[in-house]
N, C-alpha and C positions, 0 to 999 in steps of 0.2 A: 833410712837410718842404716849406717854400716856398722857392723859389730864384729869384733874378732871371733874366730870359730870357738875359741874355748869359752866365751861368754854367751854364744848364740842361743842355746836352749833356755838358759835362765832369763835372758833379756827378752826372748820371744814370749815366754809365759807371762812375765810381769807386764809387758806392753799390751799383750792381748787382753789380760784382765783389766788393765786401765782403760783401754779403748773399746771394750766389748760393747758398751751401750752408748757410744758417741758416734757422731757422723764424721769424725776425723779420720781420713784414710791414712794409712801408713804402710810402708813396705820395709820389712826387715830382712837384710841380706848379710851373709857373713863374707868376710874378705878372704879370698883364696890367695895363696902364694903367687899363683900365676897372674892375678890381677893387680899385684902390688905396684908394678911399673905404672900402669894407667892411673891408679888411685893417687900415687905420689905425684904424677904429672898434673892431674886434674886439680889437686889441692895444693899445689906448690905455691910458694910465696910470689913468684913471678906471675903465675896465673891469676892468683887473688888480686895482685896489684893491678893488673890489666883489666880485671873485671870491675874493680872499684873505680879506676880511672875512667873506663867507658861509662859507667853509671853517672859519674860526676859530669863528664862532658855532654852526655846525651841530654841530661835534665838540667844542665847549667847550675849545678849545685856548688856551694861553697865547701871548702875543705874544713868542716867544722868538727866538733867533738866526737860525733859519730864515726866519721872517717878515721880520726886519730885513734879512736879505740879499736877500730877494725885493723888498723895497721899494727897495733900492738899485740893483737890476738892471732896474728898469722901463725899458721902451723898447729893450731889446736886439734884440728881433726887428725893430723898424722900423729900428734903426740898421744891422743886418746885411743887410736886404733892400731898403731904400730909400735911406737916407742915404749910407752908404759907397759903394754901387755908383753913386750919382749923382755923388759926389765924384770917383770914379775916372773916369767918363765926361766930366766937365767938365775934368779935367786930362789927357785923351787916354791913359788907362790907368795913369798914374803914381800917382795917389792922393795925398791931402793930408790929414793929420789936422786941420790948422788949418781947412781948407775944410769937412771933415766936421763939425767942432764948430760952425762958423758955420751950416751947413745944419741941424744938429740944434737949435740954438737957435731958429731960425724954425719948424722943424717942431713943436717942442713948443707953440709959441703957436698954430699952425694946428691941431694936434691937440686942444688945449683947446677951441678955437672949435668944431671938428667934434663933439666929444663933447657940449658944452653944446647945440649946435644939435639934435643927435639927441635929447637928453633933453627939450628943449622940444617937439619934434615929438611925441614919445611921450606927453608930458603932455597936449598938445592933443588927440590922438587918443582918450585915455582920457576926456577931459572931454566930447567930442562923441559918444561911443559911447552908445547907449541902455542904460538900466539892466538890461533883461532880456537883452541880447546879451553872452554871455560869451566871444565869440571874439576 
């Protein structure tokens, strides 16, 4: 579970008390600013769509209500760990849905740029890689 740094100690205490006597393993990490690029890439809409499409193709699944719901929920991790905490910080702890939606709008544009840039870099790496090298 990824938690913004400002909520880390509180979340850690509450999760540890909940899971203290269960067999459910969990790992709680906080999101560093330097990890933001990789976090946004991993949980980007493009990456989530690719994962969902791969699952559907691999298991020959129909595009049913489950997948439709997942399509609508894209970006919830980024919203909960980046966008809303930023809106709370900018409003001195009060929070603002309007501000969070405005940040989300620009975050979606930036996220699309980030994933496109990553795809182009990967494509260029494959093109420059020698034919015999499979790494």
